All heavy atoms as an XYZ file, in Angstrom:
995
protein
N      30.183    119.671     90.148
C      30.996    120.181     91.240
C      30.787    121.677     91.317
O      30.809    122.357     90.293
C      32.478    119.874     90.986
O      32.637    118.464     90.841
C      33.339    120.353     92.134
N      30.573    122.181     92.511
C      30.327    123.614     92.683
C      30.961    124.098     93.977
O      31.145    123.335     94.920
C      28.829    123.907     92.713
N      31.270    125.372     93.986
C      31.638    126.080     95.202
C      30.590    127.160     95.329
O      30.445    127.992     94.425
C      33.050    126.643     95.076
C      33.583    127.096     96.399
O      33.233    128.183     96.846
N      34.411    126.275     97.021
N      29.828    127.159     96.420
C      28.592    127.939     96.484
C      28.342    128.469     97.892
O      28.848    127.915     98.867
C      27.413    127.057     95.980
C      27.211    125.852     96.848
C      26.143    127.814     95.807
N      27.578    129.537     97.981
C      27.066    130.011     99.269
C      25.657    130.543     99.051
O      25.281    130.938     97.946
C      27.952    131.108     99.875
O      27.876    132.296     99.122
N      24.883    130.518    100.127
C      23.521    131.042    100.116
C      23.429    132.059    101.255
O      23.154    131.683    102.389
C      22.472    129.927    100.281
C      21.064    130.493    100.219
C      22.662    128.842     99.231
N      23.712    133.339    100.964
C      23.658    134.353    102.018
C      22.244    134.497    102.579
O      21.280    134.546    101.822
C      24.083    135.639    101.306
C      24.751    135.197    100.052
C      24.123    133.891     99.685
N      22.149    134.533    103.894
C      20.849    134.640    104.545
C      20.574    136.047    105.026
O      21.447    136.714    105.573
C      20.753    133.663    105.727
C      20.253    132.313    105.285
C      21.124    131.379    104.763
C      18.913    132.000    105.341
C      20.670    130.158    104.322
C      18.449    130.773    104.912
C      19.324    129.867    104.400
O      18.863    128.654    103.953
N      19.337    136.477    104.804
C      18.828    137.736    105.333
C      17.442    137.451    105.904
O      16.934    136.334    105.781
C      18.709    138.829    104.240
O      17.648    138.459    103.348
C      20.013    138.996    103.465
N      16.821    138.444    106.449
C      15.462    138.276    106.984
C      14.461    137.949    105.882
O      13.392    137.401    106.147
C      15.025    139.538    107.726
N      14.801    138.269    104.621
C      13.875    138.031    103.505
C      14.125    136.710    102.776
O      13.401    136.372    101.850
C      13.978    139.175    102.500
C      13.525    140.502    103.038
C      13.644    141.596    101.986
O      14.400    141.485    101.028
N      12.874    142.647    102.170
N      15.142    135.950    103.176
C      15.462    134.712    102.483
C      14.328    133.699    102.652
O      13.871    133.466    103.769
C      16.778    134.115    103.032
O      17.828    135.060    102.849
C      17.142    132.824    102.312
N      13.864    133.092    101.539
C      12.827    132.057    101.654
C      13.309    130.892    102.515
O      14.513    130.647    102.633
C      12.627    131.605    100.203
C      13.127    132.729     99.372
C      14.240    133.358    100.157
N      12.371    130.173    103.101
C      12.710    129.051    103.974
C      13.489    127.961    103.241
O      14.301    127.270    103.843
C      11.454    128.431    104.579
C      10.796    129.333    105.599
O      11.469    130.257    106.101
O       9.612    129.114    105.890
N      13.223    127.795    101.951
C      13.887    126.734    101.191
C      14.279    127.244     99.817
O      13.465    127.823     99.099
C      12.964    125.524    101.047
C      13.601    124.356    100.344
C      12.671    123.159    100.203
O      11.621    123.109    100.885
O      12.991    122.280     99.398
N      15.547    126.998     99.442
C      16.063    127.363     98.122
C      16.786    126.146     97.543
O      17.680    125.596     98.185
C      17.047    128.548     98.188
C      16.345    129.802     98.698
C      17.677    128.805     96.818
C      17.272    130.992     98.908
N      16.398    125.729     96.355
C      17.105    124.660     95.655
C      18.291    125.281     94.933
O      18.132    126.248     94.186
C      16.176    123.955     94.657
O      15.100    123.348     95.378
C      16.909    122.886     93.864
N      19.486    124.710     95.144
C      20.690    125.247     94.513
C      21.229    124.329     93.418
O      21.980    124.770     92.561
C      21.805    125.545     95.543
C      21.338    126.594     96.539
C      22.274    124.299     96.254
N      20.860    123.051     93.457
C      21.304    122.101     92.435
C      20.255    121.001     92.330
O      19.604    120.672     93.314
C      22.656    121.500     92.801
N      20.129    120.478     91.120
C      19.197    119.365     90.967
C      19.567    118.508     89.777
O      20.306    118.932     88.890
C      17.763    119.842     90.878
C      17.413    120.740     89.741
C      15.952    121.203     89.820
O      15.040    120.390     89.755
N      15.750    122.494     89.965
N      19.059    117.295     89.821
C      19.106    116.396     88.669
C      17.662    116.209     88.261
O      16.861    115.648     89.008
C      19.754    115.045     89.009
C      21.198    115.237     89.467
C      19.696    114.121     87.795
C      21.872    113.952     89.921
N      17.332    116.732     87.105
C      15.950    116.675     86.627
C      15.802    115.494     85.684
O      16.713    115.171     84.937
C      15.579    117.971     85.916
C      14.124    118.257     86.004
N      13.198    117.609     85.228
C      13.426    119.092     86.797
C      11.989    118.041     85.528
N      12.098    118.944     86.486
N      14.651    114.844     85.732
C      14.396    113.686     84.887
C      13.742    114.064     83.572
O      13.076    115.082     83.458
N      13.964    113.208     82.575
C      13.311    113.347     81.271
C      13.062    111.927     80.749
O      13.911    111.049     80.904
C      14.168    114.199     80.300
C      13.400    114.537     79.050
C      15.486    113.542     79.989
C      14.035    115.634     78.223
N      11.877    111.701     80.199
C      11.537    110.363     79.721
C      12.225    110.068     78.398
O      12.787    110.962     77.751
C      10.014    110.212     79.540
O       9.594    111.089     78.493
C       9.262    110.509     80.827
N      12.151    108.819     77.966
C      12.776    108.418     76.701
C      12.206    109.162     75.500
O      12.898    109.389     74.512
C      12.628    106.907     76.500
C      13.389    106.037     77.500
C      13.072    104.572     77.268
C      14.876    106.284     77.402
N      10.919    109.583     75.590
C      10.317    110.306     74.469
C      10.446    111.829     74.626
O       9.842    112.584     73.879
C       8.858    109.905     74.262
C       7.965    110.293     75.427
O       8.421    110.900     76.390
N       6.696    109.930     75.338
N      11.205    112.284     75.627
C      11.483    113.711     75.773
C      10.542    114.478     76.690
O      10.682    115.689     76.843
N       9.570    113.795     77.293
C       8.649    114.474     78.212
C       9.322    114.679     79.568
O      10.265    113.979     79.924
C       7.374    113.643     78.383
N       8.817    115.624     80.311
C       9.356    115.909     81.634
C       9.047    114.756     82.592
O       7.957    114.202     82.582
C       8.760    117.208     82.176
O       9.353    117.538     83.403
N      10.022    114.398     83.395
C       9.869    113.387     84.447
C      10.196    114.073     85.774
O      10.714    115.187     85.786
C      10.806    112.209     84.183
N       9.919    113.438     86.897
C      10.206    114.082     88.185
C      11.700    114.346     88.350
O      12.531    113.633     87.785
C       9.743    113.049     89.218
C       8.902    112.079     88.480
C       9.340    112.114     87.056
N      12.036    115.355     89.147
C      13.450    115.540     89.469
C      13.919    114.401     90.375
O      13.267    114.097     91.376
C      13.490    116.882     90.200
C      12.102    117.125     90.666
C      11.185    116.371     89.758
N      15.001    113.771     89.998
C      15.581    112.708     90.820
C      16.116    113.280     92.125
O      15.969    112.678     93.195
C      16.720    112.017     90.061
C      17.581    111.048     90.861
C      16.757    109.865     91.349
C      18.773    110.594     90.039
N      16.710    114.466     92.056
C      17.393    115.036     93.213
C      17.234    116.546     93.228
O      17.322    117.193     92.183
C      18.895    114.712     93.140
C      19.797    115.445     94.129
C      19.610    114.895     95.540
C      21.242    115.361     93.694
N      17.015    117.092     94.423
C      17.130    118.535     94.665
C      18.031    118.717     95.867
O      17.797    118.109     96.911
C      15.772    119.182     94.949
C      14.869    119.277     93.762
C      13.605    120.089     93.993
N      12.852    119.719     95.181
C      12.668    120.505     96.249
N      13.173    121.716     96.310
N      11.942    120.082     97.275
N      19.074    119.520     95.739
C      19.907    119.898     96.875
C      19.405    121.263     97.317
O      19.395    122.216     96.532
C      21.398    119.950     96.502
C      22.233    120.429     97.691
C      21.875    118.580     96.023
N      18.951    121.349     98.578
C      18.285    122.553     99.058
C      18.927    123.094    100.329
O      19.464    122.337    101.137
C      16.797    122.288     99.355
O      16.691    121.373    100.452
C      16.076    121.720     98.149
N      18.851    124.409    100.466
C      19.153    125.064    101.730
C      17.810    125.328    102.386
O      16.925    125.924    101.766
C      19.882    126.382    101.511
C      21.302    126.220    101.025
S      22.411    125.545    102.279
C      22.485    126.908    103.414
N      17.650    124.851    103.606
C      16.395    125.049    104.320
C      16.701    125.525    105.736
O      17.282    124.782    106.534
C      15.587    123.754    104.363
C      14.243    123.921    105.017
C      13.402    122.671    104.962
O      13.732    121.734    104.218
O      12.391    122.627    105.682
N      16.364    126.777    105.993
C      16.587    127.372    107.317
C      18.017    127.163    107.807
O      18.259    126.826    108.963
C      15.585    126.826    108.332
C      14.167    127.195    107.967
O      13.895    128.328    107.595
N      13.260    126.244    108.060
N      18.987    127.324    106.908
C      20.401    127.227    107.268
C      21.005    125.843    107.198
O      22.197    125.669    107.432
N      20.200    124.822    106.868
C      20.698    123.450    106.747
C      20.701    123.029    105.281
O      19.835    123.435    104.504
C      19.812    122.478    107.528
C      19.779    122.751    109.016
O      20.757    123.318    109.538
O      18.772    122.391    109.657
N      21.666    122.191    104.906
C      21.763    121.691    103.536
C      21.160    120.287    103.489
O      21.544    119.410    104.266
C      23.226    121.662    103.099
C      23.500    121.366    101.637
C      22.951    122.491    100.749
C      24.996    121.204    101.397
N      20.197    120.093    102.578
C      19.472    118.824    102.453
C      19.585    118.273    101.036
O      19.744    119.025    100.077
C      17.972    119.031    102.710
C      17.630    119.417    104.098
N      17.177    118.513    105.025
C      17.668    120.615    104.731
C      16.946    119.132    106.165
N      17.239    120.406    106.009
N      19.419    116.958    100.930
C      19.210    116.298     99.637
C      17.801    115.729     99.669
O      17.430    115.002    100.596
C      20.217    115.185     99.425
N      17.007    116.083     98.686
C      15.670    115.512     98.533
C      15.756    114.602     97.309
O      15.860    115.079     96.182
C      14.641    116.605     98.351
C      14.641    117.578     99.526
C      13.369    118.362     99.611
N      13.423    119.447    100.560
C      13.423    119.329    101.878
N      13.393    118.139    102.425
N      13.447    120.392    102.654
N      15.748    113.295     97.565
C      16.026    112.325     96.506
C      14.877    111.321     96.388
O      14.350    110.832     97.384
C      17.374    111.615     96.757
C      17.732    110.707     95.593
C      17.423    110.921     98.094
C      19.183    110.282     95.582
N      14.499    111.051     95.148
C      13.421    110.093     94.883
C      13.871    108.686     95.267
O      15.055    108.347     95.182
C      13.012    110.115     93.403
C      12.459    111.448     92.946
C      11.213    111.837     93.701
C      10.666    113.150     93.177
N       9.650    113.723     93.999
N      12.900    107.888     95.680
C      13.202    106.522     96.114
C      12.455    105.462     95.312
O      12.584    104.277     95.602
C      12.862    106.342     97.609
O      11.474    106.616     97.807
C      13.706    107.262     98.484
N      11.653    105.900     94.319
C      10.976    104.920     93.469
C      10.906    105.429     92.033
O      11.141    106.600     91.757
C       9.590    104.561     94.016
C       8.654    105.751     94.096
O       8.943    106.848     93.600
N       7.514    105.561     94.726
N      10.594    104.527     91.108
C      10.664    104.816     89.678
C       9.680    105.878     89.201
O       9.978    106.629     88.284
C      10.451    103.524     88.883
N       8.505    105.979     89.810
C       7.537    106.968     89.328
C       7.688    108.321     90.036
O       6.964    109.262     89.737
C       6.101    106.442     89.438
C       5.647    106.248     90.872
O       6.326    106.623     91.816
N       4.492    105.626     91.027
N       8.615    108.406     90.982
C       8.898    109.687     91.622
C       7.911    110.104     92.689
O       7.903    111.255     93.119
N       7.085    109.179     93.166
C       6.059    109.548     94.143
C       6.573    109.532     95.585
O       5.887    109.995     96.484
C       4.855    108.620     94.013
O       5.228    107.287     94.320
N       7.767    109.005     95.803
C       8.317    108.924     97.152
C       9.682    109.609     97.192
O      10.519    109.392     96.306
C       8.453    107.452     97.560
O       8.985    107.357     98.853
N       9.907    110.428     98.224
C      11.140    111.201     98.339
C      11.718    111.060     99.742
O      10.996    111.174    100.728
C      10.853    112.699     98.071
O      10.236    112.836     96.798
C      12.126    113.525     98.110
N      13.031    110.824     99.816
C      13.749    110.880    101.089
C      14.282    112.290    101.283
O      14.740    112.923    100.323
C      14.956    109.940    101.083
C      14.664    108.560    101.617
O      13.534    108.321    102.080
O      15.580    107.721    101.560
N      14.259    112.770    102.509
C      14.882    114.038    102.866
C      16.105    113.702    103.711
O      15.976    113.241    104.837
C      13.918    114.930    103.638
C      14.554    116.243    104.029
O      15.519    116.696    103.415
N      14.032    116.860    105.068
N      17.301    113.916    103.151
C      18.550    113.564    103.818
C      19.250    114.851    104.243
O      19.564    115.695    103.397
C      19.462    112.743    102.876
C      20.782    112.413    103.549
C      18.745    111.485    102.399
N      19.497    115.002    105.531
C      20.255    116.142    106.023
C      21.721    115.925    105.667
O      22.337    114.952    106.104
C      20.090    116.290    107.540
C      20.901    117.394    108.200
C      20.477    118.769    107.698
C      20.775    117.308    109.716
N      22.275    116.830    104.853
C      23.672    116.723    104.460
C      24.583    117.418    105.469
O      25.589    116.855    105.890
C      23.888    117.320    103.061
C      23.105    116.663    101.923
C      23.266    117.447    100.638
C      23.541    115.217    101.746
N      24.244    118.659    105.831
C      25.029    119.433    106.795
C      24.073    120.367    107.529
O      23.289    121.080    106.899
C      26.128    120.276    106.111
C      26.909    121.093    107.136
C      27.076    119.407    105.305
N      24.138    120.371    108.850
C      23.302    121.298    109.608
C      24.078    122.592    109.879
O      25.308    122.594    109.920
C      22.843    120.669    110.921
O      23.949    120.358    111.732
N      23.328    123.658    110.024
C      23.871    124.979    110.366
C      24.983    125.457    109.439
O      25.950    126.056    109.887
C      24.369    124.997    111.819
C      23.254    124.720    112.785
O      22.152    125.236    112.646
N      23.524    123.877    113.759
N      24.840    125.204    108.145
C      25.842    125.695    107.199
C      25.613    127.185    106.914
O      26.517    127.908    106.546
C      25.865    124.846    105.908
C      27.204    125.012    105.205
C      24.692    125.154    104.999
C      27.489    123.939    104.194
N      24.365    127.629    107.135
C      23.978    129.039    107.008
C      24.561    129.669    105.750
O      24.410    129.129    104.684
C      24.352    129.812    108.273
C      23.592    129.302    109.491
O      22.373    129.072    109.356
O      24.214    129.103    110.535
N      25.243    130.798    105.885
C      25.766    131.547    104.734
C      27.181    131.127    104.349
O      27.795    131.735    103.480
C      25.752    133.040    105.053
O      24.439    133.488    105.301
N      27.704    130.091    104.973
C      29.079    129.649    104.746
C      29.267    129.127    103.326
O      28.443    128.374    102.812
C      29.449    128.530    105.746
O      29.209    128.991    107.066
C      30.886    128.103    105.599
N      30.362    129.504    102.717
C      30.726    128.986    101.397
C      31.109    127.514    101.551
O      31.822    127.141    102.484
C      31.905    129.810    100.882
C      32.273    129.568     99.473
C      33.255    130.658     99.058
N      33.999    130.279     97.893
C      34.828    131.080     97.259
N      35.033    132.313     97.709
N      35.463    130.675     96.194
N      30.623    126.664    100.629
C      30.898    125.230    100.739
C      31.127    124.619     99.372
O      30.681    125.138     98.343
C      29.754    124.501    101.461
C      28.407    124.594    100.795
C      27.996    123.630     99.889
C      27.560    125.661    101.059
C      26.760    123.720     99.267
C      26.320    125.754    100.444
C      25.923    124.782     99.543
N      31.818    123.496     99.368
C      32.026    122.713     98.155
C      30.965    121.635     98.063
O      30.649    120.983     99.059
N      30.408    121.464     96.873
C      29.356    120.476     96.632
C      29.728    119.661     95.411
O      30.061    120.215     94.369
C      28.014    121.181     96.391
C      26.833    120.307     95.983
C      26.425    119.386     97.131
C      25.665    121.177     95.552
N      29.692    118.337     95.555
C      29.894    117.459     94.406
C      28.760    116.455     94.353
O      28.493    115.762     95.337
C      31.220    116.713     94.486
C      31.421    115.806     93.271
C      32.698    114.993     93.334
O      32.787    114.100     94.201
O      33.592    115.259     92.519
N      28.076    116.412     93.219
C      27.036    115.420     92.964
C      27.565    114.549     91.831
O      27.869    115.052     90.747
C      25.698    116.083     92.560
C      24.661    115.017     92.245
C      25.219    117.026     93.649
N      27.683    113.269     92.107
C      28.266    112.349     91.119
C      27.293    111.200     90.871
O      26.811    110.576     91.821
C      29.587    111.811     91.640
C      30.288    110.851     90.703
C      31.611    110.389     91.275
N      32.536    111.483     91.431
C      33.445    111.845     90.514
N      33.529    111.172     89.392
N      34.250    112.858     90.737
N      27.021    110.939     89.593
C      26.227    109.783     89.190
C      27.142    108.936     88.317
O      27.617    109.398     87.277
C      24.964    110.197     88.412
C      24.207    108.961     87.944
C      24.081    111.082     89.271
N      27.389    107.722     88.790
C      28.344    106.870     88.088
C      28.043    105.409     88.389
O      27.802    105.047     89.556
C      29.759    107.224     88.545
C      30.860    106.542     87.808
C      32.225    107.093     88.235
O      32.379    107.700     89.289
N      33.208    106.876     87.402
N      28.041    104.587     87.364
C      27.863    103.142     87.513
C      26.614    102.786     88.314
O      26.630    101.917     89.185
C      29.095    102.515     88.171
O      30.254    102.781     87.413
N      25.503    103.501     88.046
C      24.230    103.192     88.690
C      24.128    103.633     90.136
O      23.253    103.181     90.871
N      25.002    104.540     90.566
C      24.985    105.045     91.946
C      25.041    106.563     91.925
O      25.553    107.168     90.993
C      26.173    104.522     92.757
C      26.155    103.013     92.926
C      27.136    102.544     93.974
N      26.767    102.944     95.328
C      25.856    102.339     96.078
N      25.163    101.320     95.605
N      25.612    102.745     97.316
N      24.525    107.159     92.990
C      24.638    108.601     93.178
C      25.375    108.839     94.491
O      25.144    108.145     95.482
C      23.259    109.302     93.189
C      23.446    110.824     93.248
C      22.372    108.783     94.306
C      22.160    111.601     93.002
N      26.275    109.806     94.469
C      26.936    110.214     95.706
C      26.931    111.733     95.772
O      27.011    112.415     94.747
C      28.367    109.668     95.807
O      29.187    110.249     94.825
N      26.824    112.244     96.988
C      26.865    113.681     97.227
C      27.914    113.926     98.297
O      27.850    113.333     99.388
C      25.505    114.233     97.692
C      24.434    113.954     96.644
C      25.610    115.733     97.980
C      23.034    114.316     97.094
N      28.876    114.783     97.977
C      29.911    115.175     98.926
C      29.774    116.653     99.218
O      29.497    117.446     98.313
C      31.306    114.899     98.364
O      31.480    113.524     98.119
N      29.973    117.014    100.476
C      30.009    118.409    100.894
C      31.362    118.628    101.557
O      31.724    117.899    102.486
C      28.856    118.755    101.860
C      28.921    120.216    102.276
C      27.508    118.435    101.227
N      32.097    119.602    101.033
C      33.449    119.878    101.529
C      34.298    118.613    101.567
O      34.967    118.310    102.547
C      33.401    120.570    102.893
C      32.761    121.934    102.805
O      32.839    122.613    101.781
N      32.099    122.351    103.869
N      34.199    117.838    100.473
C      34.990    116.612    100.241
C      34.621    115.442    101.148
O      35.327    114.436    101.174
C      36.495    116.905    100.350
O      36.872    117.879     99.408
N      33.542    115.529    101.896
C      33.081    114.424    102.738
C      31.806    113.849    102.130
O      30.834    114.582    101.916
C      32.811    114.894    104.186
C      34.098    115.434    104.810
C      32.226    113.755    105.024
C      33.883    116.126    106.142
N      31.806    112.540    101.833
C      30.632    111.896    101.249
C      29.523    111.878    102.294
O      29.689    111.353    103.394
C      30.958    110.465    100.769
C      29.696    109.787    100.256
C      32.021    110.498     99.687
N      28.396    112.478    101.932
C      27.249    112.575    102.845
C      26.094    111.672    102.428
O      25.197    111.408    103.228
C      26.745    114.017    102.908
C      27.773    115.021    103.340
C      28.122    114.825    104.788
N      29.078    115.827    105.226
C      29.263    116.152    106.475
N      28.586    115.569    107.425
N      30.167    117.047    106.800
N      26.090    111.228    101.165
C      25.047    110.335    100.670
C      25.664    109.476     99.580
O      26.418    109.980     98.745
C      23.878    111.145    100.106
C      22.703    110.341     99.541
C      21.395    111.018     99.902
C      22.814    110.192     98.039
N      25.353    108.193     99.599
C      25.816    107.255     98.571
C      24.777    106.154     98.493
O      24.544    105.451     99.477
C      27.186    106.696     98.933
C      27.735    105.756     97.871
O      27.166    105.670     96.763
O      28.745    105.092     98.149
N      24.121    106.025     97.335
C      23.088    104.993     97.202
C      22.908    104.572     95.750
O      23.292    105.272     94.827
C      21.766    105.432     97.805
C      21.115    106.624     97.155
C      19.751    106.924     97.711
N      19.792    107.157     99.148
C      18.776    107.545     99.866
N      17.616    107.755     99.306
N      18.876    107.736    101.161
N      22.264    103.447     95.591
C      21.977    102.883     94.277
C      20.851    103.652     93.594
O      19.913    104.118     94.249
C      21.563    101.418     94.417
O      21.108    100.906     93.181
N      20.942    103.734     92.275
C      19.864    104.310     91.455
C      19.276    103.252     90.524
O      18.684    103.592     89.497
C      20.402    105.483     90.624
C      20.821    106.721     91.386
C      21.398    107.759     90.441
C      19.652    107.278     92.163
N      19.402    101.993     90.892
C      18.948    100.907     90.016
C      17.462    100.990     89.695
O      17.016    100.479     88.673
C      19.278     99.558     90.647
O      18.612     99.428     91.891
N      16.680    101.661     90.517
C      15.236    101.784     90.316
C      14.862    102.873     89.322
O      13.744    102.921     88.843
C      14.550    102.096     91.651
C      14.920    103.448     92.206
C      14.184    104.575     91.877
C      16.031    103.595     93.017
C      14.535    105.825     92.368
C      16.379    104.835     93.523
C      15.633    105.953     93.187
N      15.758    103.799     89.009
C      15.421    105.019     88.275
C      15.485    104.792     86.763
O      16.555    104.540     86.209
C      16.377    106.142     88.673
C      15.949    107.499     88.225
C      16.573    108.276     87.287
C      14.829    108.257     88.672
N      15.909    109.463     87.140
C      14.827    109.478     87.974
C      13.814    108.020     89.592
C      13.865    110.455     88.173
C      12.868    108.989     89.793
C      12.893    110.190     89.088
N      14.336    104.885     86.033
C      14.309    104.556     84.607
C      14.551    105.728     83.660
O      14.649    105.535     82.456
C      12.869    104.041     84.419
C      12.079    104.900     85.359
C      12.985    105.100     86.558
N      14.644    106.947     84.163
C      14.645    108.135     83.310
C      16.050    108.599     82.940
O      17.019    108.342     83.637
C      13.919    109.289     84.007
C      12.545    108.933     84.469
N      11.527    108.610     83.600
C      12.022    108.811     85.714
C      10.438    108.324     84.281
N      10.713    108.437     85.569
N      16.111    109.340     81.827
C      17.316    110.099     81.500
C      17.320    111.319     82.415
O      16.303    111.664     83.002
C      17.294    110.560     80.037
C      17.432    109.443     79.056
N      18.623    108.800     78.820
C      16.523    108.856     78.257
C      18.451    107.868     77.913
N      17.178    107.868     77.552
N      18.446    112.000     82.496
C      18.559    113.114     83.431
C      19.417    114.230     82.867
O      20.224    114.015     81.965
C      19.194    112.637     84.746
C      18.424    111.527     85.378
O      17.394    111.755     85.976
N      18.902    110.303     85.237
N      19.261    115.411     83.462
C      20.173    116.516     83.193
C      20.348    117.307     84.486
O      19.482    117.314     85.347
C      19.684    117.396     82.043
C      18.325    118.022     82.221
C      18.191    119.314     82.725
C      17.166    117.327     81.877
C      16.937    119.892     82.879
C      15.915    117.903     82.021
C      15.811    119.184     82.521
O      14.575    119.752     82.675
N      21.508    117.930     84.612
C      21.843    118.681     85.815
C      21.399    120.129     85.673
O      21.444    120.699     84.581
C      23.360    118.667     86.045
C      23.896    117.341     86.490
C      24.261    116.375     85.567
C      24.048    117.060     87.841
C      24.761    115.151     85.965
C      24.546    115.841     88.246
C      24.909    114.883     87.315
N      20.999    120.718     86.801
C      20.637    122.139     86.854
C      21.276    122.739     88.107
O      21.354    122.081     89.133
C      19.123    122.322     86.933
C      18.369    121.867     85.697
C      16.872    121.889     85.899
C      16.329    123.290     85.955
N      14.856    123.327     86.035
N      21.707    123.977     87.998
C      22.226    124.701     89.163
C      21.682    126.117     89.086
O      21.541    126.684     87.995
C      23.752    124.719     89.157
N      21.337    126.689     90.231
C      20.803    128.048     90.210
C      20.158    128.414     91.524
O      20.498    127.884     92.573
N      19.190    129.311     91.431
C      18.470    129.820     92.592
C      16.993    129.563     92.341
O      16.334    130.320     91.640
C      18.748    131.310     92.762
C      18.013    131.921     93.928
O      17.200    131.288     94.584
N      18.290    133.185     94.175
N      16.487    128.479     92.898
C      15.098    128.087     92.713
C      14.402    128.144     94.073
O      14.443    127.187     94.843
C      15.000    126.680     92.116
C      15.784    126.514     90.839
C      17.056    125.967     90.841
C      15.250    126.941     89.624
C      17.786    125.826     89.663
C      15.971    126.805     88.444
C      17.236    126.249     88.478
O      17.955    126.119     87.317
N      13.819    129.282     94.373
C      13.144    129.452     95.663
C      11.888    128.589     95.705
O      11.098    128.597     94.773
C      12.793    130.914     95.886
N      11.727    127.848     96.781
C      10.554    126.999     96.978
C       9.574    127.750     97.880
O       9.219    127.293     98.957
C      10.965    125.669     97.597
C      12.079    124.955     96.876
C      11.740    124.588     95.455
O      10.721    123.965     95.183
N      12.579    124.994     94.524
N       9.197    128.949     97.433
C       8.346    129.823     98.247
C       7.593    130.779     97.331
O       7.952    130.954     96.175
C       9.202    130.624     99.232
N       6.564    131.391     97.876
C       5.796    132.374     97.110
C       6.192    133.803     97.442
O       5.710    134.734     96.817
C       4.285    132.203     97.369
O       4.052    132.306     98.776
C       3.804    130.855     96.847
N       7.069    133.975     98.436
C       7.538    135.317     98.771
C       8.960    135.235     99.299
O       9.443    134.165     99.648
C       6.630    135.973     99.816
O       6.687    135.255    101.026
N       9.616    136.389     99.340
C      10.982    136.461     99.840
C      11.956    136.758     98.724
O      11.615    136.733     97.541
N      13.163    137.039     99.113
C      14.242    137.334     98.173
C      15.441    136.497     98.590
O      15.887    136.562     99.737
C      14.617    138.834     98.208
C      15.792    139.106     97.285
C      13.418    139.694     97.831
N      15.950    135.701     97.681
C      17.079    134.838     98.002
C      18.221    135.041     97.035
O      18.018    135.438     95.891
N      19.416    134.773     97.519
C      20.618    134.848     96.699
C      21.339    133.514     96.766
O      21.377    132.874     97.815
C      21.583    135.912     97.229
C      21.142    137.321     97.064
C      22.207    138.290     97.569
O      23.417    138.050     97.338
O      21.817    139.275     98.195
N      21.931    133.126     95.652
C      22.822    131.985     95.599
C      24.059    132.459     94.846
O      23.948    133.006     93.752
C      22.179    130.786     94.875
C      23.173    129.639     94.749
C      20.928    130.326     95.600
N      25.227    132.277     95.436
C      26.482    132.683     94.806
C      27.249    131.435     94.394
O      27.595    130.616     95.247
C      27.332    133.503     95.766
C      26.712    134.794     96.167
N      27.424    135.786     96.764
C      25.450    135.286     96.067
C      26.649    136.825     97.020
N      25.428    136.523     96.607
N      27.517    131.315     93.100
C      28.361    130.239     92.590
C      29.724    130.840     92.294
O      29.852    131.720     91.449
C      27.759    129.617     91.320
C      26.593    128.730     91.590
C      25.306    129.238     91.578
C      26.775    127.386     91.869
C      24.213    128.424     91.837
C      25.692    126.563     92.133
C      24.415    127.079     92.113
N      30.753    130.354     92.975
C      32.110    130.823     92.766
C      32.816    129.973     91.724
O      33.753    130.417     91.082
C      32.875    130.811     94.089
C      32.194    131.642     95.139
C      31.318    131.057     96.056
C      32.391    133.014     95.213
C      30.665    131.816     97.023
C      31.740    133.781     96.177
C      30.886    133.169     97.072
O      30.249    133.918     98.023
N      32.348    128.730     91.597
C      32.891    127.800     90.625
C      31.825    126.767     90.337
O      31.143    126.306     91.256
C      34.139    127.128     91.188
C      34.856    126.232     90.227
C      36.152    125.720     90.879
C      36.959    124.891     89.898
N      38.196    124.388     90.540
N      31.658    126.405     89.068
C      30.664    125.414     88.674
C      31.240    124.619     87.515
O      31.590    125.198     86.483
C      29.352    126.083     88.280
C      28.187    125.199     87.876
C      27.773    124.299     89.028
C      27.017    126.047     87.414
N      31.340    123.313     87.693
C      31.895    122.452     86.660
C      30.945    121.281     86.438
O      30.537    120.620     87.407
C      33.281    121.892     87.061
C      34.282    123.019     87.286
C      33.790    120.901     86.018
C      35.597    122.565     87.898
N      30.604    121.035     85.195
C      29.807    119.846     84.843
C      30.604    119.025     83.842
O      31.178    119.583     82.896
C      28.463    120.267     84.238
N      30.643    117.731     84.048
C      31.340    116.866     83.103
C      30.547    115.574     82.943
O      29.887    115.123     83.871
C      32.762    116.584     83.562
O      32.774    115.858     84.757
N      30.644    115.003     81.766
C      29.957    113.755     81.456
C      30.991    112.816     80.832
O      31.803    113.229     80.018
C      28.815    113.983     80.454
C      27.770    114.891     80.985
N      26.717    114.439     81.738
C      27.609    116.239     80.905
C      25.949    115.468     82.097
N      26.473    116.562     81.592
N      30.927    111.571     81.241
C      31.867    110.583     80.688
C      31.128    109.500     79.982
O      30.026    109.199     80.261
C      32.713    109.995     81.808
C      33.533    111.039     82.490
C      34.307    110.468     83.678
O      34.116    109.355     84.097
N      35.179    111.286     84.228
């Protein structure tokens, strides 16, 4: 769960990952990221894998024109399902029955570009495991 904003300027990269679920194999090797939550040109997207080897990805528009607005984000993985809520509204809910990897959560400023300057502001960040 996070409360976050991505302030935009003329130098902001086209795409910034603000949260992700990264995969790890049973023997500890790196696996594909199951999920990346990205800001792209002012829109909030979920880029989520759709098969076990990570070769196929869905791009789900979560909220358009969110721009620099502060928003609440919740990514929940529970009972073989993933859900993503933005400002308390569920925007994605699907099964993860195909996904064989262990995972860990990451939050930060991961620019998907070779140039530009981006900012990500986290006002609150909570991770919990049950």
